C-alpha positions in Angstrom: -74.3 2.2 70.5 -77.3 0.1 71.4 -80.3 1.2 69.6 -83.7 -0.1 70.9 -87.2 0.0 69.6 -89.9 2.0 71.4 -92.3 -0.3 73.0 -95.2 -0.2 75.6 -97.4 -3.0 77.0 -101.0 -3.0 77.6 -103.5 -5.4 79.4 -106.2 -7.1 77.3 -109.4 -9.0 78.3 -109.1 -12.4 79.8 -105.8 -11.9 81.6 -103.9 -11.5 78.3 -101.5 -8.7 77.4 -99.8 -7.1 74.4 -96.6 -5.6 73.6 -96.9 -2.7 71.1 -93.9 -1.6 69.0 -94.2 2.0 67.7 -90.6 2.6 66.4 -87.9 0.2 65.2 -84.1 0.9 64.7 -83.0 2.7 61.6 -82.4 0.4 58.5 -84.4 -2.6 60.2 -86.8 -4.2 57.7 -90.2 -4.3 59.3 -91.7 -7.2 57.4 -88.6 -9.4 58.1 -88.7 -8.4 61.8 -92.4 -9.5 62.1 -91.6 -12.6 60.1 -88.8 -13.5 62.5 -90.8 -13.0 65.6 -93.6 -15.1 64.2 -91.1 -17.9 63.3 -90.0 -17.9 67.0 -93.6 -18.3 68.1 -94.2 -21.2 65.7 -90.9 -23.0 66.5 -91.5 -22.5 70.3 -88.2 -20.6 70.8 -90.0 -18.6 73.2 -93.1 -19.4 75.2 -96.0 -17.1 75.8 -96.5 -15.4 72.3 -100.0 -16.0 71.0 -100.0 -13.9 67.8 -97.8 -11.3 66.0 -99.5 -8.6 63.8 -98.4 -5.8 61.6 -100.9 -3.0 62.3 -99.1 -0.2 60.5 -101.1 2.4 58.7 -101.1 6.1 57.6 -100.8 7.1 61.3 -97.4 5.3 61.6 -95.6 2.1 62.4 -97.3 -0.4 64.8 -96.4 -4.0 65.5 -98.7 -5.9 67.9 -97.3 -8.9 69.8 -100.2 -10.5 71.7 -99.2 -12.7 74.7 -101.0 -15.7 76.2 -102.6 -15.5 79.5 -100.3 -14.7 82.5 -97.3 -14.6 80.2 -94.1 -12.9 81.4 -94.3 -9.7 79.5 -90.8 -8.3 80.6 -89.2 -11.6 80.1 -90.6 -12.1 76.6 -89.7 -8.6 75.7 -86.1 -9.0 76.8 -85.8 -12.1 74.9 -87.0 -10.3 71.7 -84.6 -7.5 72.3 -81.8 -9.9 72.6 -82.6 -12.2 69.7 -84.3 -10.1 67.1 -83.7 -6.7 65.5 -85.9 -4.9 68.0 -82.6 -4.1 69.4 -79.5 -3.6 67.3 -75.9 -2.6 68.0 -74.3 0.2 65.9 -70.4 -0.2 66.0 -68.2 2.7 64.9 -64.5 3.6 65.0 -63.8 6.8 66.9 -60.5 7.5 65.4 -59.7 11.2 64.3 -56.7 13.3 63.6 -56.3 15.2 66.8 -53.4 17.7 66.9 -51.9 16.2 63.7 -52.0 12.8 65.3 -54.5 9.9 64.7 -56.1 9.1 68.2 -59.1 7.2 69.4 -61.2 9.9 70.9 -64.4 9.9 73.0 -67.4 12.2 72.7 -66.1 14.6 75.3 -62.8 15.1 73.4 -64.6 15.5 70.1 -66.7 18.3 71.5 -63.8 20.0 73.1 -61.8 19.8 69.9 -64.8 21.4 68.1 -64.9 24.2 70.6 -61.2 24.8 70.1 -61.6 24.9 66.3 -64.6 27.4 66.6 -62.4 29.5 69.0 -59.6 29.5 66.3 -62.1 30.3 63.6 -63.7 33.3 65.6 -60.2 34.6 66.6 -58.8 34.5 62.9 -62.0 36.0 61.7 -61.9 38.8 64.2 -58.3 39.6 63.5 -59.2 39.9 59.8 -62.2 42.1 60.5 -60.0 44.3 62.8 -57.3 44.7 60.2 -60.1 45.6 57.6 -61.7 48.1 60.0 -58.5 49.7 60.8 -57.5 50.1 57.2 -61.0 51.5 56.4 -60.7 53.9 59.5 -57.3 55.1 58.0 -58.9 56.0 54.7 -61.9 57.6 56.4 -59.7 59.8 58.5 -57.8 60.9 55.4 -61.1 61.7 53.5 -62.3 63.8 56.4 -59.0 65.7 56.5 -59.1 66.3 52.8 -62.7 67.6 52.9 -61.7 70.1 55.6 -59.0 71.7 53.3 -60.8 71.0 50.0 -59.8 74.1 48.2 -56.1 73.5 48.8 -56.5 69.9 47.7 -58.1 70.9 44.5 -55.4 73.6 43.8 -52.7 71.1 44.4 -54.2 68.5 42.1 -54.9 71.1 39.3 -51.1 72.1 39.6 -50.0 68.5 39.2 -48.8 67.0 35.9 -50.6 63.8 36.2 -52.3 61.3 38.7 -48.9 60.0 40.1 -47.7 63.5 40.5 -50.8 64.5 42.2 -50.5 61.6 44.8 -47.0 62.5 45.5 -47.7 66.3 46.0 -50.5 65.4 48.4 -48.1 63.3 50.4 -45.5 65.9 50.4 -47.6 69.0 51.1 -50.3 67.6 53.5 -48.6 64.5 55.1 -51.2 62.1 53.6 -50.2 58.4 53.6 -50.1 56.6 50.2 -53.5 54.8 50.8 -55.1 58.1 51.8 -53.6 59.9 48.8 -54.9 57.1 46.4 -58.4 57.4 47.9 -58.4 61.2 47.5 -57.4 61.2 43.8 -60.0 58.6 43.0 -62.6 60.6 44.9 -65.5 61.5 42.5 -66.7 65.1 42.3 -70.3 64.4 43.3 -69.0 63.2 46.8 -67.5 66.6 47.6 -70.6 67.8 49.6 -71.4 68.5 53.3 -73.7 65.4 53.3 -70.9 63.3 52.4 -68.8 64.6 55.4 -71.5 63.7 57.8 -71.7 60.2 56.4 -67.9 59.8 56.7 -68.1 61.0 60.4 -70.8 58.4 61.1 -68.8 55.7 59.4 -65.8 56.8 61.6 -67.8 56.3 64.8 -69.1 52.9 63.7 -65.5 51.8 62.8 -64.2 53.0 66.1 -66.8 51.0 67.9 -66.2 47.9 65.8 -62.4 48.2 66.3 -62.9 48.5 70.1 -65.2 45.4 70.1 -62.8 43.4 67.9 -59.9 44.3 70.3 -62.0 43.2 73.2 -62.8 39.8 71.6 -59.1 39.2 70.8 -57.9 40.3 74.2 -60.6 38.7 76.4 -61.4 34.9 76.2 -64.7 35.5 78.1 -65.9 37.9 75.3 -64.7 35.4 72.7 -66.8 32.6 74.4 -69.9 35.0 74.3 -69.6 35.2 70.6 -69.2 31.4 70.3 -72.2 30.8 72.4 -74.3 33.3 70.4 -73.4 31.7 67.1 -74.1 28.2 68.4 -77.5 29.3 69.6 -78.2 30.8 66.1 -77.2 27.5 64.5 -79.6 25.7 66.9 -82.4 28.1 66.2 -82.0 27.8 62.4 -81.3 24.1 62.0 -82.2 22.4 65.3 -84.9 19.8 65.4 -86.3 18.1 68.5 -84.5 14.8 69.3 -86.6 11.7 68.3 -84.6 9.1 70.2 -84.3 8.9 74.0 -80.8 8.9 75.2 -80.2 7.0 78.4 -77.0 7.1 80.6 -76.7 3.3 80.9 -77.4 0.3 78.8 -80.0 -1.8 80.7 -78.9 -5.4 81.3 -81.2 -8.0 79.5 -82.1 -10.6 82.0 -84.0 -13.6 80.3 -85.8 -16.0 82.7 -85.5 -19.5 81.7 -89.3 -19.7 82.2 -89.8 -17.5 79.1 -87.9 -20.0 77.0 -89.0 -23.3 78.4 -92.5 -24.4 79.4 -92.6 -25.2 83.1 -93.4 -29.0 83.2 -92.9 -31.8 85.5 -91.1 -34.7 84.0 -89.3 -38.0 84.8 -85.5 -37.9 84.5 -83.5 -41.1 84.2 -79.7 -41.7 83.9 -78.4 -45.2 83.5 -75.2 -46.9 84.4 -74.2 -47.2 80.8 -74.7 -43.6 80.2 -78.2 -43.3 78.7 -80.2 -40.3 79.6 -83.8 -39.2 79.0 -86.6 -37.2 80.2 -90.2 -38.3 79.8 -93.6 -36.8 80.4 -95.5 -37.9 83.6 -98.2 -39.3 81.2 -95.8 -41.5 79.3 -94.3 -42.8 82.5 -97.5 -43.6 84.2 -99.0 -45.2 81.1 -95.9 -47.5 80.5 -94.8 -48.4 84.0 -91.4 -47.9 85.8 -90.0 -51.3 84.8 -90.4 -50.8 81.1 -87.8 -48.2 80.8 -86.3 -49.3 77.4 -82.8 -50.2 79.0 -80.9 -53.4 78.1 -80.9 -56.3 80.5 -77.4 -55.5 81.9 -78.1 -51.8 82.4 -80.0 -50.2 85.3 -80.9 -46.6 86.5 -78.5 -44.8 88.7 -80.9 -41.8 88.8 -84.6 -42.1 88.6 -86.7 -39.3 89.9 -89.6 -36.8 89.2 -88.1 -33.5 88.2 -88.9 -30.3 86.3 -87.8 -28.9 82.9 -86.3 -25.8 84.7 -84.1 -28.0 87.0 -80.4 -28.8 86.3 -78.8 -32.2 86.0 -75.1 -32.9 87.0 -73.4 -36.1 85.9 -70.1 -37.0 87.6 -67.7 -39.6 85.9 -65.2 -41.9 87.5 -62.3 -39.9 85.7 -63.3 -36.5 87.4 -65.4 -35.1 84.7 -68.6 -33.1 85.3 -71.3 -33.1 82.7 -74.0 -30.4 83.0 -77.4 -30.4 81.3 -80.4 -28.3 82.0 -83.3 -30.8 82.2 -85.1 -29.1 79.3 -82.2 -29.8 77.0 -82.3 -33.5 77.5 -84.0 -35.4 74.7 -87.7 -35.8 75.3 -88.4 -39.5 74.8 -91.2 -42.0 75.4 -90.6 -43.8 78.6 -90.3 -47.2 76.8 -87.5 -45.7 74.6 -83.9 -46.0 75.6 -83.1 -42.3 75.3 -79.9 -40.8 73.9 -76.3 -41.9 75.0 -74.2 -39.1 76.5 -71.5 -39.8 74.0 -73.8 -38.5 71.2 -73.3 -34.9 72.6 -70.0 -35.0 74.5 -66.7 -36.9 74.2 -65.7 -39.4 77.0 -63.1 -42.1 77.2 -64.2 -45.7 76.4 -63.5 -46.8 80.0 -65.1 -43.8 81.5 -68.4 -44.2 83.5 -71.0 -42.0 85.1 -70.9 -42.9 88.8 -73.3 -40.3 90.2 -76.2 -38.1 88.9 -77.9 -35.4 90.7 -80.6 -32.8 90.0 -80.9 -29.2 91.5 -83.9 -26.9 91.2 -81.5 -23.9 91.0 -77.8 -22.9 90.3 -77.8 -20.9 93.6 -77.2 -23.8 95.9 -74.9 -23.1 99.0 -73.9 -26.7 99.9 -70.8 -28.5 99.3 -69.6 -31.7 97.4 -67.5 -34.3 99.0 -65.3 -36.4 96.7 -63.1 -39.4 97.3 -60.7 -41.3 95.0 -59.5 -44.8 95.1 -55.9 -43.8 95.7 -56.7 -42.2 99.0 -57.5 -38.5 98.4 -60.6 -36.5 99.6 -61.8 -32.9 99.3 -64.8 -30.6 99.8 -65.8 -28.1 97.0 -68.5 -25.5 97.1 -71.5 -25.6 94.7 -70.4 -22.4 93.0 -67.1 -24.0 91.8 -69.0 -26.5 89.7 -71.2 -23.9 87.9 -71.3 -24.6 84.2 -69.3 -22.7 81.6 -70.2 -21.4 78.1 -68.9 -24.8 76.5 -70.9 -27.1 78.6 -72.7 -28.6 75.7 -69.6 -30.0 74.0 -67.0 -30.3 76.7 -67.2 -31.6 80.3 -65.6 -29.6 83.1 -63.0 -31.1 85.7 -64.5 -31.4 89.2 -61.3 -33.1 90.6 -57.7 -33.4 89.6 -56.6 -37.1 89.6 -53.0 -37.8 90.8 -52.4 -40.5 88.1 -54.0 -41.8 84.9 -55.0 -44.9 86.8 -56.8 -43.1 89.6 -60.6 -43.1 89.8 -63.3 -41.4 91.7 -65.2 -43.9 93.9 -67.7 -41.6 95.5 -69.1 -38.0 95.4 -71.9 -36.8 97.6 -73.6 -33.5 98.2 -74.6 -31.9 101.5 -76.7 -28.7 101.6 -76.1 -28.4 105.3 -73.6 -30.4 107.4 -74.1 -31.1 111.0 -71.4 -30.7 113.6 -71.1 -34.4 114.3 -70.8 -35.5 110.7 -68.0 -37.9 110.1 -66.5 -39.5 106.8 -66.3 -43.3 106.7 -63.9 -44.9 104.1 -63.3 -48.6 103.6 -60.4 -50.2 101.6 -60.5 -53.3 99.5 -58.5 -55.4 102.0 -61.1 -54.7 104.8 -59.7 -51.6 106.6 -62.1 -48.7 107.7 -61.2 -45.3 108.8 -63.5 -42.7 110.2 -62.8 -39.1 110.9 -64.4 -35.6 111.3 -65.7 -34.1 108.0 -64.2 -30.8 109.4 -60.7 -32.4 108.8 -61.4 -32.1 105.0 -60.5 -28.7 103.7 -62.6 -26.9 101.0 -60.7 -26.8 97.7 -61.4 -25.7 94.1 -62.6 -27.8 91.3 -59.1 -28.4 89.7 -57.5 -29.7 92.8 -56.8 -33.1 94.1 -57.6 -32.6 97.9 -55.7 -34.0 100.7 -54.8 -37.6 101.8 -57.8 -39.5 103.2 -56.5 -42.9 104.1 -53.0 -44.5 104.5 -53.0 -47.4 101.9 -50.4 -50.0 101.5 -49.3 -52.0 98.4 -52.1 -52.4 95.9 -54.9 -51.6 98.4 -57.5 -49.0 97.3 -60.5 -47.2 98.7 -63.7 -48.9 97.8 -66.2 -46.2 98.9 -66.7 -43.1 101.0 -69.8 -42.1 102.9 -70.7 -39.1 105.1 -72.2 -40.6 108.2 -73.9 -39.8 111.5 -73.2 -41.4 114.9 -76.5 -43.4 115.0 -76.0 -44.9 111.6 -75.4 -48.6 110.9 -73.2 -50.0 108.0 -74.0 -52.7 105.5 -71.1 -54.4 103.8 -70.9 -56.9 100.9 -67.8 -58.9 100.2 -66.3 -60.1 96.9 -67.2 -63.7 98.0 -71.0 -62.9 98.2 -71.3 -62.4 102.0 -73.4 -59.7 103.6 -72.7 -58.1 107.0 -74.4 -55.3 108.9 -72.8 -53.7 111.9 -73.0 -50.5 114.1 -71.1 -47.6 112.9 -69.8 -47.1 116.5 -67.7 -50.3 115.8 -65.3 -47.9 113.8 -63.9 -45.4 116.1 -63.5 -41.7 115.1 -59.7 -41.0 114.7 -57.9 -38.7 112.3 -57.4 -38.3 108.5 -54.7 -40.2 106.6 -54.4 -43.1 109.0 -54.4 -46.7 108.2 -57.8 -47.5 109.8 -59.1 -50.7 111.7 -59.9 -54.1 110.4 -63.7 -54.8 109.7 -63.3 -58.3 108.3 -61.8 -61.5 109.8 -58.7 -62.3 107.7 -58.6 -65.9 106.2 -55.5 -67.6 105.0 -57.0 -68.8 101.9 -59.6 -67.0 99.7 -60.1 -64.1 102.1 -63.1 -61.8 101.9 -62.6 -58.3 100.3 -64.8 -55.4 100.6 -67.0 -55.2 97.3 -69.0 -52.2 98.6 -70.7 -50.7 101.6 -73.5 -48.3 102.5 -74.5 -46.5 105.7 -78.0 -46.4 106.7 -80.2 -45.2 109.5 -80.8 -47.7 112.3 -84.6 -47.5 111.8 -84.3 -48.6 108.1 -86.7 -51.6 107.5 -86.3 -51.8 103.6 -84.2 -53.8 101.3 -80.6 -53.5 99.9 -79.7 -54.3 96.3 -76.4 -56.0 95.7 -75.1 -55.4 92.2 -72.5 -57.7 90.7 -70.2 -57.3 87.7 -72.4 -59.4 85.5 -74.5 -57.5 86.3 -77.2 -59.1 88.4 -79.1 -57.7 91.3 -79.6 -59.6 94.6 -82.0 -58.1 97.2 -81.3 -58.5 100.9 -83.9 -57.4 103.5 -82.3 -55.5 106.5 -84.6 -57.1 109.0 -83.4 -60.7 108.1 -79.8 -60.0 109.1 -78.9 -58.9 112.5 -76.0 -56.7 113.6 -72.6 -58.5 113.5 -69.3 -57.7 115.1 -66.5 -55.8 113.6 -64.4 -59.0 113.1 -67.1 -61.1 111.5 -67.4 -61.9 107.7 -71.1 -61.9 107.6 -73.3 -64.6 105.9 -73.4 -65.6 102.3 -76.3 -64.3 100.3 -75.4 -64.8 96.6 -73.4 -67.4 94.6 -70.4 -65.6 93.0 -69.8 -68.3 90.4 -73.5 -68.0 88.9 -74.3 -64.4 89.8 -70.9 -62.6 89.6 -68.7 -60.8 92.0 -70.4 -58.0 94.0 -69.2 -54.5 93.2 -71.8 -52.3 94.8 -74.5 -52.2 97.4 -77.3 -49.6 97.7 -80.6 -49.1 99.2 -83.4 -50.3 97.1 -85.2 -47.3 95.7 -88.7 -46.8 96.6 -91.1 -47.1 93.6 -91.5 -43.8 91.9 -95.1 -42.7 92.4 -96.3 -39.8 90.2 
């Protein structure tokens, strides 16, 4: 049974409001309750409470919870119901002996069993009263008969030897029964009057009416129920008190808006390649500057964006694990600090890396994720399949089932809406490219591997996957440090699970291999960042490189020996302006 305090809200001056508590559940300590609510206010467990006061006096209990301006009254009240003794649960075991058997019974069965018991009591009582009335009726009839022949009775008794002989003579001469004869011989002389005869006749009438009524109750269940109802109403009249609590047919669901628990604040969120995450206030970010982010020289952000404390962060690892964090749960750090490493709160393998980070304003998104692995598998999954579970703080969830321990996720992207002409572009390490319609990729659940994306031979593997449009271009960086841009149309649209077409010219010695690629709109005038395994970052301006043919190897833009082997290419992020 859920027992909830009686509350009401009122508006105060200046846009403020107040929650008044006039009754609290039985056995709840009022002082401790007030202290608990005030501790929540001090520790900022809930936003919007300005003050908590105990205003109880001789007129009764009263707790005033004053709220800040424009605070969410309903949300705060629901939070207090859920997290304090303003609402408590009383648990009890409804096991009873029902018809000589222990059973778990409900209220309806308990009431019906009580009515059955009351019926049985009334029936037994009525039978007892009937028997008693019939016995008395028998005696009264004998006394009336005796008084009608009083002189003969007296003569017989005077002629008898003793009391026993007198009883027997009355039975033999006048056909009295033993109980009637006993009543006659014990009759006192003062009762032998006309008045007594009248009283006996009145008693006979009353007994006859009672006997008729008793037989009616025993023989007719409707009459029995009338007696039962009458007695219950008498009990109600004598012992009933007005109900103090309000009984509701349903337990109302407590929905707590996150805004009640978390201040609505714009922040900067950063996730680094090495797994450091943090959120910083806009003031700290602006005062320090974007480049002074506290990361080590060989680390760099894979996510850097303005977000909100009420938003949601998804982190995807290369081993198919999804880590979820509400933005407000990320450690609040100064922008110049490194932040916390994800391993401080969740366990990942030593060789496991975060490859993608995304933020979402709500958990009600309707789009789909497209995921590709290096061993040639791809799938689409709806947003709702990646919703966090109860153990998200300690355990990551699985967003794709990898075929082997050596398999890795190379790309995951999210599309809120997908256009009809969207295609998927994959490239393998040896320089093969395959393009097919996104519609060929089925939608599967989280713990599935998907379908074959590309036909790979030998030790070849998929380097990256992009969802592209027909008018896009493609930028490719090779393991020898060459950069090439070409039209997407150079790769024809075919079908899923094929080998693909060659997009690099094969060399007999030291051939070029695909280090990474990215699609971009044909009007893009910005810069690309090529990241090596050192890591170092080399910028390449799109305007400085024309579009090459499918069979060219591009032009060299970095020295592999001094700068490292390219492993990724991405568009240079626009400076974050707050």
